[in-house]
TORSEDO-900227 format. One record per atom (N, C-alpha, C): x, z, y. Coordinates in steps of 0.02 Angstrom, whole numbers, padded with zeros to 5 digits, always signed. Layout:
# TORSEDO-900227
XZY;...
# end
This chain:
# TORSEDO-900227
+00537-00047-00950;+00496-00007-00951;+00517+00049-01012;+00542+00021-01070;+00563+00048-01131;+00613+00094-01114;+00661+00100-01072;+00714+00155-01057;+00680+00194-01009;+00621+00221-00995;+00605+00279-00964;+00613+00337-00993;+00642+00395-00946;+00660+00460-00985;+00593+00497-00980;+00554+00468-00945;+00482+00510-00943;+00419+00447-00945;+00382+00456-00977;+00314+00413-00996;+00286+00409-00928;+00255+00362-00917;+00215+00373-00845;+00125+00383-00879;+00100+00421-00835;+00040+00451-00852;-00013+00422-00817;-00062+00374-00838;-00121+00362-00794;-00166+00410-00780;-00185+00399-00720;-00198+00459-00675;-00265+00435-00617;-00324+00455-00625;-00369+00448-00564;-00378+00490-00514;-00400+00471-00452;-00407+00522-00389;-00363+00529-00352;-00308+00492-00369;-00255+00508-00325;-00240+00445-00274;-00228+00454-00204;-00231+00398-00157;-00172+00426-00116;-00138+00365-00092;-00073+00380-00052;-00068+00342+00016;-00053+00368+00056;-00016+00330+00125;+00047+00317+00128;+00075+00243+00126;+00159+00258+00138;+00156+00215+00195;+00225+00235+00229;+00246+00220+00294;+00309+00184+00281;+00325+00110+00294;+00375+00073+00292;+00418+00089+00355;+00397+00126+00409;+00434+00134+00457;+00400+00085+00515;+00343+00043+00505;+00315+00012+00555;+00239+00038+00559;+00229+00051+00509;+00150+00072+00503;+00130+00113+00433;+00078+00143+00426;+00053+00169+00358;+00003+00126+00329;+00013+00129+00262;-00038+00071+00231;-00076+00109+00183;-00125+00109+00164;-00161+00147+00097;-00161+00102+00038;-00167+00161-00007;-00166+00127-00083;-00187+00174-00122;-00188+00153-00194;-00228+00180-00253;-00169+00210-00292;-00163+00269-00309;-00100+00283-00371;-00125+00267-00428;-00097+00223-00477;-00113+00199-00537;-00092+00262-00592;-00021+00260-00593;+00003+00303-00647;+00074+00342-00593;+00068+00405-00639;+00140+00441-00603;+00175+00463-00668;+00238+00471-00643;+00287+00504-00686;+00325+00576-00640;+00378+00605-00679;+00400+00664-00638;+00453+00619-00575;+00467+00568-00590;+00523+00537-00543;+00509+00477-00520;+00419+00468-00522;+00410+00394-00496;+00313+00399-00509;+00309+00336-00475;+00234+00318-00465;+00210+00247-00450;+00157+00221-00484;+00144+00158-00477;+00082+00162-00413;+00077+00114-00363;+00020+00113-00315;+00001+00043-00327;-00064+00026-00317;-00101-00027-00322;-00133-00036-00261;-00167-00096-00243;-00206-00108-00193;-00165-00090-00117;-00096-00110-00118;-00062-00113-00048;-00076-00158-00006;-00076-00169+00049;-00077-00224+00083;-00034-00281+00070;-00029-00355+00073;+00038-00391+00070;+00072-00382+00141;+00060-00347+00187;+00105-00358+00239;+00159-00286+00243;+00153-00242+00182;+00192-00194+00186;+00271-00214+00164;+00320-00192+00192;+00403-00211+00179;+00412-00174+00131;+00411-00208+00065;+00433-00179+00014;+00520-00168-00008;+00549-00205+00047;+00624-00214+00062;+00659-00150+00072;+00610-00111+00120;+00643-00047+00143;+00665-00005+00099;+00715+00031+00093;+00744+00070+00042;+00728+00149+00044;+00682+00169+00096;+00670+00230+00097;+00598+00230+00131;+00547+00259+00102;+00477+00248+00129;+00451+00322+00135;+00416+00346+00164;+00383+00400+00176;+00302+00408+00131;+00293+00438+00082;+00222+00434+00052;+00188+00498+00065;+00119+00497+00074;+00076+00568+00081;+00039+00540+00038;+00032+00599-00015;-00008+00584-00076;-00065+00656-00075;-00125+00630-00097;-00170+00671-00100;-00222+00669-00147;-00248+00716-00183;-00314+00709-00225;-00283+00771-00267;-00346+00780-00323;-00360+00822-00373;-00346+00915-00322;-00361+00906-00267;-00356+00975-00235;-00282+00985-00195;-00234+00933-00193;-00163+00947-00187;-00162+00896-00129;-00093+00898-00102;-00063+00859-00052;+00023+00860-00069;+00044+00804-00048;+00111+00794-00085;+00147+00744-00021;+00209+00778+00009;+00231+00726+00050;+00305+00718+00035;+00327+00646+00009;+00397+00658-00015;+00432+00578+00010;+00481+00576-00014;+00518+00497+00012;+00524+00469-00049;+00497+00400-00059;+00502+00355-00104;+00547+00289-00093;+00565+00263-00145;+00604+00203-00140;+00570+00156-00184;+00567+00083-00165;+00522+00035-00210;+00569-00007-00256;+00544+00004-00315;+00589-00034-00373;+00563-00091-00397;+00500-00105-00404;+00467-00165-00426;+00417-00196-00372;+00393-00243-00367;+00329-00276-00336;+00296-00322-00367;+00236-00319-00377;+00197-00387-00410;+00148-00391-00369;+00140-00456-00338;+00085-00478-00300;+00017-00494-00328;-00018-00472-00306;-00093-00485-00348;-00133-00503-00266;-00145-00581-00266;-00176-00623-00212;-00162-00595-00150;-00198-00549-00122;-00180-00516-00056;-00169-00465-00049;-00144-00429-00100;-00115-00363-00114;-00060-00360-00148;-00038-00305-00154;+00030-00284-00205;+00022-00235-00251;+00061-00229-00309;+00074-00162-00338;+00142-00148-00343;+00155-00089-00323;+00236-00071-00300;+00233-00010-00352;+00302-00003-00385;+00322+00045-00424;+00367+00078-00390;+00362+00164-00371;+00420+00179-00331;+00442+00230-00366;+00515+00226-00342;+00551+00298-00382;+00553+00347-00323;+00540+00411-00332;+00538+00480-00301;+00614+00502-00300;+00630+00490-00225;+00697+00519-00202;+00691+00605-00183;+00733+00642-00224;+00733+00708-00211;+00652+00739-00224;+00640+00736-00289;+00573+00748-00298;+00546+00826-00307;+00507+00832-00255;+00491+00913-00246;+00459+00946-00311;+00470+01002-00324;+00460+01057-00367;+00386+01038-00391;+00337+01056-00348;+00276+01057-00351;+00252+00994-00367;+00273+00925-00362;+00257+00867-00383;+00275+00865-00472;+00335+00899-00471;+00349+00897-00551;+00296+00935-00602;+00293+00989-00570;+00238+01041-00601;+00165+01002-00606;+00163+00959-00557;+00085+00933-00556;+00082+00884-00613;+00145+00835-00616;+00149+00790-00674;+00153+00822-00741;+00175+00876-00752;+00187+00904-00814;+00135+00927-00843;+00077+00943-00787;+00012+00981-00804;-00034+00915-00832;-00018+00853-00812;-00058+00789-00826;-00011+00761-00902;+00037+00771-00923;+00076+00747-00972;+00047+00771-01042;+00037+00716-01085;+00002+00734-01147;+00040+00791-01181;+00010+00846-01214;+00042+00889-01255;+00080+00850-01303;+00144+00891-01320;+00172+00846-01388;+00157+00896-01445;+00149+00872-01497;+00132+00883-01557;+00210+00932-01587;+00187+00996-01620;+00240+01036-01660;+00282+01076-01617;+00251+01112-01546;+00292+01153-01499;+00331+01186-01540;+00400+01197-01520;+00433+01246-01571;+00416+01310-01567;+00377+01330-01509;+00347+01407-01506;+00310+01424-01548;+00264+01372-01570;+00211+01387-01623;+00233+01393-01682;+00289+01344-01706;+00333+01358-01768;+00339+01424-01777;+00388+01468-01716;+00414+01529-01733;+00359+01573-01728;+00302+01570-01702;+00243+01617-01693;+00189+01614-01759;+00222+01569-01816;+00171+01556-01871;+00177+01629-01911;
# end
C-alpha cells in the first residue's frame, strides 16, 4: 500500500453491483482512488479469480459503469472485502474522485497570486 500513486479516500454513500459473469453481487464501497476502489460486504460466492468484472457504482447523485479487476481479497466470515483496479478509468470517475481528495497545502497558484 505504501507505493500508491494516488491515496485512497474513505467515502460513505457509494454502493456497487459487481458482475463476475455469473451474477450480480451488491457491495458497499469503503474507499476510492483515481484508479481503484475497495468494496466490503461482498458475498463469499463471488468469483474473485475473474480478471474482468463489470461494476455499476451509484451514490452522491451519480452513476458510473466501469470494468474492474480484482487485485486482492480478504475473507471476513461469510463475506469478502476486495480491492479492485479500474481498467480504462472513465474521466467522470477521475473528476468525482478528485473532488473528494483532500486539498493539498501550498497550492502553486496561491503563491503566485499573493
